[in-house]
KOLDREN-540213 format. One record per residue (C-alpha): residue in three letters; x negated, y, z. Coordinates in steps of 0.5 Angstrom, whole numbers, plus 500, padded with zeros to 3 digits. Layout:
BEGIN
+---------+------+-------+-----+
| residuo | east | north |  up |
+---------+------+-------+-----+
|     ala |    X |     Y |   Z |
...
+---------+------+-------+-----+
This chain:
BEGIN
+---------+------+-------+-----+
| residuo | east | north |  up |
+---------+------+-------+-----+
|     met |  132 |   313 | 366 |
|     ser |  138 |   312 | 371 |
|     ser |  139 |   305 | 374 |
|     tyr |  146 |   302 | 375 |
|     val |  149 |   297 | 379 |
|     leu |  156 |   295 | 378 |
|     gly |  160 |   291 | 384 |
|     leu |  166 |   287 | 383 |
|     ser |  172 |   284 | 387 |
|     cys |  177 |   280 | 384 |
|     tyr |  182 |   274 | 384 |
|     tyr |  184 |   274 | 391 |
|     his |  187 |   280 | 393 |
|     asp |  185 |   288 | 393 |
|     ser |  181 |   287 | 387 |
|     ala |  176 |   293 | 386 |
|     ala |  170 |   296 | 382 |
|     ala |  164 |   300 | 385 |
|     leu |  158 |   303 | 381 |
|     leu |  151 |   305 | 384 |
|     lys |  147 |   310 | 380 |
|     asp |  139 |   309 | 383 |
|     gly |  142 |   306 | 389 |
|     glu |  147 |   312 | 390 |
|     ile |  154 |   311 | 391 |
|     ile |  158 |   314 | 385 |
|     ser |  165 |   311 | 384 |
|     ala |  169 |   306 | 387 |
|     ala |  177 |   304 | 386 |
|     gln |  182 |   299 | 387 |
|     glu |  185 |   296 | 381 |
|     glu |  192 |   297 | 384 |
|     arg |  192 |   304 | 384 |
|     phe |  192 |   304 | 376 |
|     ser |  196 |   298 | 375 |
|     arg |  201 |   300 | 380 |
|     lys |  202 |   293 | 383 |
|     lys |  200 |   293 | 390 |
|     his |  194 |   289 | 392 |
|     asp |  193 |   287 | 385 |
|     ser |  188 |   281 | 385 |
|     ser |  187 |   281 | 377 |
|     phe |  180 |   283 | 374 |
|     pro |  179 |   290 | 375 |
|     lys |  179 |   292 | 368 |
|     asn |  182 |   299 | 369 |
|     ala |  177 |   300 | 376 |
|     val |  171 |   298 | 371 |
|     ser |  173 |   303 | 366 |
|     tyr |  174 |   308 | 371 |
|     cys |  167 |   307 | 374 |
|     leu |  164 |   307 | 367 |
|     lys |  168 |   313 | 364 |
|     ser |  166 |   317 | 371 |
|     gln |  158 |   317 | 368 |
|     lys |  160 |   316 | 361 |
|     ile |  156 |   310 | 360 |
|     ser |  158 |   303 | 357 |
|     leu |  156 |   296 | 360 |
|     ser |  150 |   296 | 356 |
|     asp |  147 |   301 | 361 |
|     ile |  149 |   297 | 367 |
|     lys |  142 |   293 | 370 |
|     glu |  146 |   288 | 374 |
|     ile |  154 |   286 | 375 |
|     val |  155 |   283 | 382 |
|     tyr |  161 |   279 | 384 |
|     tyr |  163 |   279 | 391 |
|     glu |  162 |   272 | 393 |
|     lys |  160 |   265 | 391 |
|     pro |  166 |   261 | 388 |
|     leu |  163 |   254 | 388 |
|     ile |  162 |   254 | 395 |
|     thr |  169 |   256 | 396 |
|     phe |  171 |   251 | 392 |
|     glu |  167 |   246 | 396 |
|     arg |  171 |   249 | 403 |
|     leu |  177 |   247 | 399 |
|     leu |  176 |   240 | 398 |
|     glu |  173 |   239 | 404 |
|     thr |  179 |   242 | 408 |
|     tyr |  184 |   238 | 404 |
|     leu |  180 |   231 | 404 |
|     gly |  180 |   232 | 412 |
|     thr |  187 |   233 | 413 |
|     ala |  190 |   229 | 407 |
|     pro |  195 |   226 | 406 |
|     arg |  198 |   232 | 409 |
|     gly |  198 |   239 | 404 |
|     gly |  199 |   235 | 398 |
|     arg |  203 |   240 | 395 |
|     ser |  199 |   246 | 397 |
|     phe |  192 |   242 | 394 |
|     ile |  196 |   241 | 387 |
|     ala |  198 |   248 | 387 |
|     ala |  191 |   251 | 389 |
|     met |  187 |   246 | 384 |
|     gln |  191 |   248 | 378 |
|     val |  189 |   255 | 379 |
|     trp |  182 |   253 | 380 |
|     leu |  182 |   248 | 374 |
|     lys |  185 |   254 | 370 |
|     glu |  180 |   260 | 371 |
|     lys |  176 |   260 | 378 |
|     leu |  172 |   254 | 377 |
|     phe |  169 |   257 | 370 |
|     leu |  169 |   264 | 373 |
|     lys |  162 |   266 | 370 |
|     ala |  165 |   265 | 363 |
|     glu |  172 |   269 | 365 |
|     leu |  168 |   275 | 368 |
|     lys |  164 |   275 | 362 |
|     lys |  170 |   275 | 357 |
|     asn |  174 |   280 | 361 |
|     leu |  168 |   285 | 361 |
|     lys |  167 |   284 | 354 |
|     ala |  175 |   286 | 353 |
|     val |  173 |   292 | 357 |
|     gln |  167 |   294 | 353 |
|     asn |  172 |   293 | 347 |
|     ser |  177 |   298 | 350 |
|     leu |  172 |   303 | 350 |
|     gly |  170 |   302 | 343 |
|     phe |  163 |   299 | 344 |
|     his |  164 |   292 | 340 |
|     ser |  157 |   289 | 339 |
|     leu |  153 |   291 | 346 |
|     lys |  151 |   285 | 350 |
|     thr |  154 |   284 | 358 |
|     pro |  148 |   285 | 363 |
|     leu |  146 |   280 | 368 |
|     leu |  151 |   277 | 372 |
|     leu |  150 |   275 | 380 |
|     phe |  154 |   273 | 385 |
|     ser |  153 |   275 | 393 |
|     glu |  156 |   271 | 399 |
|     his |  163 |   274 | 401 |
|     his |  160 |   276 | 408 |
|     leu |  154 |   278 | 406 |
|     ser |  158 |   283 | 401 |
|     his |  162 |   285 | 408 |
|     ala |  155 |   286 | 412 |
|     ala |  152 |   290 | 406 |
|     ala |  158 |   295 | 405 |
|     ala |  158 |   296 | 413 |
|     phe |  150 |   297 | 414 |
|     tyr |  147 |   300 | 407 |
|     pro |  152 |   306 | 407 |
|     ser |  151 |   307 | 415 |
|     pro |  147 |   313 | 418 |
|     tyr |  143 |   308 | 422 |
|     lys |  136 |   305 | 420 |
|     glu |  137 |   299 | 424 |
|     ser |  144 |   296 | 427 |
|     val |  147 |   290 | 429 |
|     ile |  153 |   288 | 424 |
|     leu |  159 |   284 | 426 |
|     cys |  164 |   282 | 420 |
|     met |  171 |   279 | 422 |
|     asp |  176 |   277 | 417 |
|     gly |  180 |   271 | 414 |
|     val |  175 |   267 | 411 |
|     gly |  170 |   268 | 406 |
|     glu |  166 |   262 | 403 |
|     trp |  166 |   258 | 410 |
|     ala |  165 |   264 | 415 |
|     thr |  170 |   267 | 418 |
|     thr |  166 |   271 | 423 |
|     ser |  159 |   273 | 422 |
|     ala |  153 |   277 | 426 |
|     trp |  147 |   280 | 422 |
|     ile |  142 |   285 | 423 |
|     gly |  140 |   290 | 418 |
|     lys |  134 |   294 | 418 |
|     gly |  131 |   298 | 413 |
|     lys |  133 |   295 | 406 |
|     asp |  134 |   288 | 409 |
|     ile |  140 |   284 | 412 |
|     glu |  138 |   278 | 416 |
|     pro |  144 |   273 | 419 |
|     leu |  144 |   271 | 426 |
|     trp |  150 |   266 | 427 |
|     gln |  157 |   265 | 424 |
|     ile |  164 |   262 | 426 |
|     ser |  166 |   257 | 420 |
|     phe |  173 |   256 | 417 |
|     pro |  178 |   254 | 420 |
|     his |  177 |   258 | 426 |
|     ser |  179 |   265 | 424 |
|     leu |  181 |   271 | 428 |
|     gly |  183 |   274 | 422 |
|     leu |  188 |   268 | 420 |
|     leu |  190 |   268 | 428 |
|     tyr |  192 |   275 | 427 |
|     ser |  195 |   273 | 420 |
|     ala |  199 |   267 | 423 |
|     phe |  203 |   272 | 428 |
|     thr |  204 |   277 | 423 |
|     tyr |  207 |   271 | 419 |
|     tyr |  211 |   269 | 425 |
|     cys |  214 |   276 | 426 |
|     gly |  216 |   277 | 419 |
|     phe |  211 |   281 | 416 |
|     lys |  207 |   279 | 410 |
|     val |  200 |   276 | 410 |
|     asn |  194 |   280 | 408 |
|     ser |  198 |   287 | 408 |
|     gly |  203 |   287 | 414 |
|     glu |  198 |   286 | 419 |
|     tyr |  198 |   294 | 421 |
|     lys |  205 |   293 | 422 |
|     leu |  204 |   288 | 427 |
|     met |  199 |   293 | 430 |
|     gly |  204 |   299 | 430 |
|     leu |  209 |   294 | 433 |
|     ala |  205 |   292 | 439 |
|     pro |  205 |   298 | 444 |
|     tyr |  213 |   297 | 444 |
|     gly |  212 |   291 | 447 |
|     glu |  209 |   287 | 454 |
|     ser |  203 |   283 | 453 |
|     arg |  207 |   277 | 457 |
|     tyr |  204 |   271 | 452 |
|     val |  197 |   272 | 453 |
|     asn |  196 |   266 | 457 |
|     lys |  200 |   262 | 453 |
|     ile |  196 |   264 | 447 |
|     lys |  189 |   263 | 451 |
|     glu |  192 |   256 | 454 |
|     asn |  195 |   253 | 447 |
|     leu |  192 |   256 | 441 |
|     ile |  185 |   259 | 442 |
|     asp |  179 |   257 | 447 |
|     ile |  175 |   264 | 448 |
|     lys |  168 |   263 | 450 |
|     glu |  165 |   268 | 455 |
|     asp |  160 |   270 | 449 |
|     gly |  166 |   272 | 445 |
|     thr |  166 |   266 | 440 |
|     phe |  172 |   261 | 440 |
|     arg |  176 |   255 | 437 |
|     leu |  183 |   255 | 435 |
|     glu |  187 |   249 | 436 |
|     met |  189 |   247 | 429 |
|     ser |  195 |   243 | 430 |
|     tyr |  199 |   249 | 431 |
|     phe |  197 |   252 | 424 |
|     lys |  198 |   250 | 417 |
|     tyr |  194 |   255 | 413 |
|     his |  189 |   250 | 412 |
|     arg |  193 |   245 | 409 |
|     gly |  200 |   248 | 407 |
|     phe |  203 |   254 | 404 |
|     arg |  205 |   257 | 411 |
|     met |  201 |   260 | 417 |
|     thr |  204 |   256 | 422 |
|     gly |  207 |   249 | 424 |
|     arg |  213 |   246 | 428 |
|     lys |  209 |   246 | 434 |
|     phe |  207 |   253 | 434 |
|     his |  215 |   255 | 433 |
|     lys |  216 |   250 | 439 |
|     leu |  211 |   253 | 443 |
|     phe |  215 |   260 | 443 |
|     gly |  222 |   257 | 442 |
|     ser |  224 |   260 | 435 |
|     pro |  223 |   259 | 428 |
|     pro |  219 |   265 | 424 |
|     arg |  223 |   271 | 423 |
|     gln |  225 |   272 | 416 |
|     gly |  223 |   279 | 413 |
|     glu |  228 |   285 | 414 |
|     thr |  232 |   282 | 420 |
|     glu |  232 |   285 | 427 |
|     leu |  226 |   286 | 430 |
|     thr |  227 |   284 | 438 |
|     gln |  223 |   285 | 444 |
|     phe |  221 |   278 | 443 |
|     his |  217 |   280 | 437 |
|     met |  214 |   286 | 440 |
|     asp |  212 |   282 | 446 |
|     leu |  208 |   277 | 441 |
|     ala |  205 |   283 | 437 |
|     ala |  203 |   286 | 444 |
|     ser |  200 |   279 | 446 |
|     ile |  196 |   278 | 440 |
|     gln |  193 |   285 | 440 |
|     val |  190 |   284 | 447 |
|     val |  187 |   277 | 445 |
|     thr |  184 |   280 | 439 |
|     glu |  181 |   286 | 443 |
|     glu |  178 |   281 | 448 |
|     ile |  175 |   277 | 443 |
|     ile |  172 |   283 | 439 |
|     leu |  169 |   286 | 446 |
|     lys |  166 |   280 | 448 |
|     leu |  163 |   279 | 442 |
|     ala |  160 |   286 | 442 |
|     lys |  157 |   285 | 449 |
|     ser |  154 |   279 | 447 |
|     leu |  151 |   282 | 441 |
|     arg |  148 |   288 | 445 |
|     glu |  145 |   283 | 450 |
|     glu |  142 |   279 | 445 |
|     thr |  139 |   284 | 440 |
|     gly |  138 |   290 | 445 |
|     ile |  140 |   294 | 438 |
|     glu |  144 |   300 | 440 |
|     asn |  148 |   301 | 434 |
|     leu |  154 |   297 | 431 |
|     cys |  157 |   297 | 424 |
|     leu |  163 |   293 | 423 |
|     ala |  167 |   290 | 416 |
|     gly |  172 |   285 | 414 |
|     gly |  179 |   286 | 415 |
|     val |  179 |   285 | 422 |
|     ala |  175 |   292 | 423 |
|     leu |  181 |   296 | 420 |
|     asn |  185 |   294 | 427 |
|     cys |  183 |   301 | 429 |
|     val |  187 |   300 | 436 |
|     ala |  181 |   295 | 438 |
|     asn |  176 |   300 | 435 |
|     gly |  178 |   305 | 440 |
|     lys |  177 |   300 | 446 |
|     leu |  171 |   298 | 443 |
|     leu |  168 |   305 | 443 |
|     lys |  171 |   307 | 450 |
|     glu |  167 |   301 | 453 |
|     asn |  161 |   304 | 451 |
|     ile |  158 |   297 | 449 |
|     phe |  154 |   300 | 443 |
|     asp |  151 |   308 | 443 |
|     asp |  154 |   309 | 436 |
|     ile |  159 |   305 | 432 |
|     trp |  160 |   306 | 424 |
|     ile |  166 |   302 | 421 |
|     gln |  166 |   301 | 413 |
|     pro |  173 |   305 | 411 |
|     ala |  174 |   300 | 406 |
|     ser |  173 |   294 | 410 |
|     gly |  177 |   289 | 406 |
|     asp |  175 |   285 | 400 |
|     ala |  176 |   292 | 396 |
|     gly |  170 |   294 | 400 |
|     ser |  166 |   288 | 398 |
|     ala |  165 |   290 | 391 |
|     leu |  161 |   296 | 394 |
|     gly |  157 |   291 | 398 |
|     ala |  156 |   287 | 392 |
|     ala |  153 |   292 | 388 |
|     leu |  149 |   294 | 394 |
|     val |  146 |   287 | 395 |
|     gly |  144 |   287 | 388 |
|     trp |  140 |   294 | 389 |
|     his |  137 |   293 | 396 |
|     gln |  136 |   285 | 396 |
|     his |  135 |   283 | 389 |
|     gln |  132 |   289 | 386 |
|     glu |  128 |   290 | 393 |
|     gln |  130 |   297 | 393 |
|     glu |  128 |   301 | 399 |
|     arg |  134 |   305 | 403 |
|     val |  135 |   312 | 404 |
|     val |  139 |   313 | 410 |
|     asn |  144 |   319 | 410 |
|     ser |  145 |   322 | 417 |
|     ser |  152 |   322 | 416 |
|     asp |  153 |   316 | 412 |
|     ser |  153 |   315 | 404 |
|     met |  161 |   314 | 403 |
|     lys |  162 |   321 | 401 |
|     gly |  168 |   321 | 405 |
|     thr |  171 |   315 | 401 |
|     tyr |  173 |   321 | 395 |
|     leu |  170 |   316 | 390 |
|     gly |  176 |   315 | 385 |
|     pro |  179 |   319 | 379 |
|     glu |  180 |   327 | 380 |
|     phe |  184 |   331 | 375 |
|     ser |  182 |   338 | 373 |
|     asn |  188 |   344 | 374 |
|     val |  187 |   344 | 366 |
|     asp |  189 |   337 | 366 |
|     ile |  195 |   338 | 371 |
|     ile |  198 |   344 | 367 |
|     asn |  198 |   341 | 361 |
|     tyr |  202 |   335 | 364 |
|     leu |  207 |   339 | 367 |
|     glu |  208 |   344 | 361 |
|     gln |  209 |   337 | 357 |
|     ile |  215 |   335 | 362 |
|     lys |  217 |   342 | 363 |
|     ala |  217 |   341 | 370 |
|     pro |  217 |   348 | 373 |
|     phe |  211 |   350 | 377 |
|     gln |  207 |   356 | 380 |
|     thr |  199 |   357 | 380 |
|     tyr |  196 |   360 | 386 |
|     ser |  189 |   361 | 388 |
|     asp |  186 |   357 | 394 |
|     pro |  188 |   363 | 399 |
|     glu |  195 |   364 | 397 |
|     leu |  196 |   357 | 396 |
|     phe |  194 |   355 | 403 |
|     asp |  198 |   361 | 407 |
|     arg |  204 |   359 | 403 |
|     leu |  203 |   351 | 405 |
|     ala |  202 |   353 | 412 |
|     glu |  209 |   357 | 412 |
|     glu |  212 |   351 | 408 |
|     leu |  210 |   346 | 414 |
|     glu |  212 |   351 | 419 |
|     lys |  219 |   351 | 416 |
|     gly |  219 |   343 | 417 |
|     his |  218 |   341 | 410 |
|     val |  215 |   335 | 407 |
|     ile |  209 |   336 | 402 |
|     gly |  206 |   331 | 397 |
|     trp |  198 |   333 | 397 |
|     phe |  194 |   331 | 391 |
|     asn |  187 |   334 | 392 |
|     gly |  181 |   332 | 389 |
|     pro |  178 |   325 | 388 |
|     met |  182 |   319 | 390 |
|     glu |  180 |   316 | 396 |
|     phe |  177 |   309 | 396 |
|     gly |  180 |   304 | 401 |
|     pro |  187 |   303 | 404 |
|     arg |  187 |   310 | 408 |
|     ala |  189 |   317 | 405 |
|     leu |  185 |   322 | 408 |
|     gly |  187 |   328 | 404 |
|     gly |  186 |   326 | 397 |
|     arg |  193 |   323 | 396 |
|     ser |  197 |   325 | 402 |
|     ile |  204 |   326 | 405 |
|     ile |  203 |   332 | 410 |
|     gly |  208 |   335 | 415 |
|     asp |  208 |   339 | 422 |
|     pro |  206 |   334 | 428 |
|     arg |  210 |   339 | 433 |
|     asn |  217 |   337 | 429 |
|     lys |  221 |   332 | 433 |
|     lys |  224 |   330 | 427 |
|     met |  218 |   329 | 422 |
|     gln |  217 |   322 | 424 |
|     ser |  224 |   319 | 423 |
|     val |  224 |   324 | 416 |
|     met |  218 |   321 | 413 |
|     asn |  219 |   314 | 415 |
|     leu |  226 |   313 | 413 |
|     lys |  227 |   318 | 407 |
|     ile |  220 |   319 | 404 |
|     lys |  216 |   312 | 406 |
|     tyr |  223 |   308 | 406 |
|     arg |  219 |   304 | 411 |
|     glu |  221 |   301 | 418 |
|     ser |  222 |   307 | 423 |
|     phe |  217 |   304 | 429 |
|     arg |  211 |   306 | 424 |
|     pro |  207 |   311 | 427 |
|     phe |  204 |   317 | 423 |
|     ala |  196 |   319 | 424 |
|     pro |  194 |   326 | 425 |
|     ser |  189 |   330 | 421 |
|     val |  185 |   334 | 426 |
|     leu |  180 |   340 | 424 |
|     glu |  173 |   336 | 426 |
|     glu |  171 |   342 | 431 |
|     asp |  178 |   341 | 435 |
|     val |  178 |   334 | 436 |
|     ser |  176 |   334 | 443 |
|     asn |  181 |   339 | 445 |
|     gln |  187 |   335 | 442 |
|     phe |  185 |   328 | 444 |
|     glu |  181 |   324 | 449 |
|     met |  175 |   323 | 444 |
|     asn |  169 |   327 | 442 |
|     val |  166 |   323 | 436 |
|     lys |  168 |   324 | 429 |
|     ser |  173 |   319 | 426 |
|     pro |  173 |   321 | 418 |
|     tyr |  176 |   315 | 416 |
|     met |  182 |   314 | 421 |
|     leu |  179 |   308 | 424 |
|     leu |  179 |   310 | 431 |
|     val |  185 |   310 | 436 |
|     ala |  185 |   315 | 442 |
|     pro |  189 |   318 | 447 |
|     val |  193 |   325 | 446 |
|     lys |  190 |   330 | 451 |
|     lys |  194 |   329 | 458 |
|     glu |  195 |   336 | 458 |
|     leu |  199 |   336 | 451 |
|     cys |  203 |   330 | 454 |
|     lys |  210 |   330 | 456 |
|     lys |  212 |   327 | 463 |
|     met |  217 |   322 | 462 |
|     thr |  224 |   322 | 467 |
|     glu |  226 |   316 | 471 |
|     glu |  231 |   314 | 466 |
|     glu |  226 |   315 | 460 |
|     asp |  221 |   310 | 464 |
|     lys |  226 |   305 | 464 |
|     leu |  227 |   304 | 457 |
|     phe |  224 |   298 | 453 |
|     gly |  222 |   296 | 446 |
|     ile |  225 |   300 | 440 |
|     glu |  229 |   305 | 445 |
|     lys |  222 |   308 | 447 |
|     leu |  222 |   311 | 439 |
|     asn |  226 |   317 | 440 |
|     ile |  223 |   320 | 446 |
|     pro |  218 |   325 | 445 |
|     arg |  211 |   324 | 448 |
|     ser |  208 |   330 | 447 |
|     ser |  208 |   337 | 444 |
|     leu |  205 |   333 | 438 |
|     pro |  211 |   328 | 437 |
|     ala |  210 |   326 | 430 |
|     ile |  203 |   323 | 431 |
|     thr |  204 |   321 | 438 |
|     his |  205 |   313 | 439 |
|     val |  209 |   310 | 445 |
|     asp |  203 |   309 | 449 |
|     tyr |  201 |   316 | 448 |
|     ser |  195 |   314 | 443 |
|     ala |  194 |   317 | 436 |
|     arg |  190 |   314 | 430 |
|     val |  185 |   320 | 429 |
|     gln |  182 |   323 | 422 |
|     thr |  177 |   328 | 423 |
|     val |  177 |   333 | 417 |
|     ser |  170 |   336 | 416 |
|     lys |  168 |   342 | 411 |
|     thr |  163 |   338 | 408 |
|     thr |  167 |   332 | 406 |
|     asn |  174 |   336 | 404 |
|     ala |  173 |   343 | 404 |
|     arg |  180 |   344 | 401 |
|     tyr |  184 |   340 | 406 |
|     his |  180 |   343 | 412 |
|     glu |  182 |   350 | 409 |
|     leu |  189 |   348 | 409 |
|     ile |  189 |   345 | 416 |
|     ser |  185 |   352 | 418 |
|     ala |  191 |   356 | 415 |
|     phe |  196 |   352 | 419 |
|     lys |  192 |   353 | 425 |
|     arg |  192 |   361 | 424 |
|     lys |  199 |   361 | 423 |
|     thr |  201 |   356 | 429 |
|     gly |  195 |   355 | 433 |
|     cys |  196 |   348 | 432 |
|     pro |  189 |   345 | 429 |
|     ile |  193 |   338 | 426 |
|     ile |  198 |   336 | 421 |
|     val |  201 |   329 | 420 |
|     asn |  198 |   325 | 415 |
|     thr |  201 |   319 | 411 |
|     ser |  199 |   316 | 405 |
|     phe |  202 |   319 | 398 |
|     asn |  207 |   313 | 396 |
|     val |  213 |   309 | 398 |
|     arg |  214 |   303 | 401 |
|     gly |  212 |   297 | 397 |
|     glu |  208 |   301 | 392 |
|     pro |  200 |   303 | 392 |
|     ile |  198 |   310 | 394 |
|     val |  199 |   315 | 388 |
|     cys |  193 |   316 | 383 |
|     thr |  195 |   320 | 377 |
|     pro |  199 |   327 | 377 |
|     gln |  204 |   323 | 373 |
|     asp |  204 |   318 | 379 |
|     ala |  205 |   324 | 384 |
|     tyr |  211 |   327 | 380 |
|     arg |  214 |   321 | 380 |
|     cys |  214 |   319 | 387 |
|     phe |  216 |   327 | 389 |
|     met |  222 |   326 | 385 |
|     arg |  224 |   319 | 387 |
|     thr |  224 |   321 | 395 |
|     glu |  226 |   327 | 399 |
|     ile |  219 |   330 | 399 |
|     asp |  220 |   338 | 399 |
|     val |  214 |   341 | 396 |
|     leu |  209 |   338 | 391 |
|     val |  202 |   340 | 390 |
|     leu |  197 |   338 | 385 |
|     gln |  191 |   342 | 386 |
|     asn |  193 |   349 | 385 |
|     gln |  200 |   348 | 382 |
|     ile |  206 |   348 | 387 |
|     leu |  212 |   345 | 385 |
|     phe |  219 |   346 | 389 |
|     lys |  224 |   340 | 389 |
|     ser |  230 |   345 | 389 |
|     asn |  227 |   348 | 382 |
|     gln |  226 |   341 | 379 |
|     pro |  231 |   340 | 373 |
|     lys |  236 |   334 | 375 |
|     val |  233 |   330 | 368 |
|     gly |  227 |   330 | 372 |
|     arg |  230 |   325 | 377 |
|     asp |  231 |   320 | 371 |
|     glu |  226 |   315 | 371 |
|     thr |  227 |   313 | 364 |
|     trp |  226 |   320 | 362 |
|     met |  219 |   321 | 366 |
|     gln |  216 |   315 | 363 |
|     glu |  217 |   318 | 356 |
|     phe |  211 |   323 | 358 |
|     glu |  207 |   318 | 361 |
|     leu |  199 |   319 | 359 |
|     asp |  194 |   314 | 358 |
+---------+------+-------+-----+
């Protein structure tokens, strides 16, 4: 009889559920994809329901449910922090206590109540809920990083905002065991330092950090010394302490205080106002500081342990520019990064803690990794999709795979933008060829068209290339696999365009419209790209699509961005995909083997109210 473990992450941000079957990762999904509420923090009822339905089981078939952190220790940290800063932070303390006294202090009962509701919704009314366990926040991160990795032994580095107390922690993973080395505790946090600059530059904390990273290449790192002399003391081994008088996140609703604003000479930028060279320089500067800390920590861990492999997790591990620098330095022989590095991925880590540590089950190491390309979410058959399209009377054509890929290669070459809905949904923040919007990377207008007419987002935001795994070293200065789009690498020099004297003099956002290479849509202003390598093994259809484009054009790359518009989660269902298709200027929609052209769709299909009448459960 199979043994199941369910992992949960919720009540902070990016709620998720993940299911193991006899230690194998079977399914995982974020709640936001079902609720359509970006960064949904509520109990992941839909994600749990999906995990159970994927195996046709009920909660009574689950041996253990493991929550990703220990809330009472977090509560202790809050109390100590507020007492240490009193009487400042009174309003923030009252607001936090209202939430804690309402539900978080009684989290065990709250979880059981919500789990029972899921049981009832699935038609199982009299069954008991399984054993409920609690992992530690950074242990969940470490488990998510190490257990699915391809290593028998590894150093594990976790960096995020804050768990219960830990903000940065180091571990050693060996076999089924994970042992702690050291940690840096709240309020000293690299994640929160980066979030403070995210906030100061006018982006939303916990979701806008990647925007700050994308903005950095437009700036000059002129504020590095000011940051290091005033805000943070970095030791030679990479450990650090913040000067907390500049920050308010530990005692208020805002990230930065007046002293921070005075240091840089202005108040925080308000969202949607103009981004200036000042903000670009700040972004460049905090990126440099972040990279310095990560590289120093990595060097000291290699020297301290002598272990040749490194695993990364926590929100900071999504900083793919820093990851690229770390790879280039060759501090470790090999690096593996958990693709769902944030708190959503901790649901998976919690489940793995239950299986390997609580149940003491041995570990099976996969020489690639055990994440299955992160294609762990819901998938829909051609029959499901055809039934839906016929129900809403949407004109479509069905193609066999070879016909479909050849037709799509033609559409890409014409400069058309394609919504690509294929197989299981990805787990984690990146679209990796399951729920992607794709285009021709050679097209000079593709970046601006996708940003302004489809994604409805800032024009400076770069797009990532999906490249055939076997061609990556021909196109980029890297010779390793990057299946999860977590490494940045330079575009090959022979593909890059030499700047004119006038173009070299341009500053900031003026650089945006100057093509940098023969692949302008994916080449950032610093000649880099956030690379995804595509393998036949993990996503055969996506690989074949890019191969068809290569046969037609000689180019083994397509542009890949997530299938959503600004402010919305990545699409999950065919209904979500069709709605996004009709609301934007996407030219072609592909739902498995069904292809839809915007020009053929009835005008009534653009009416959101009409579409909602046909939404399926």
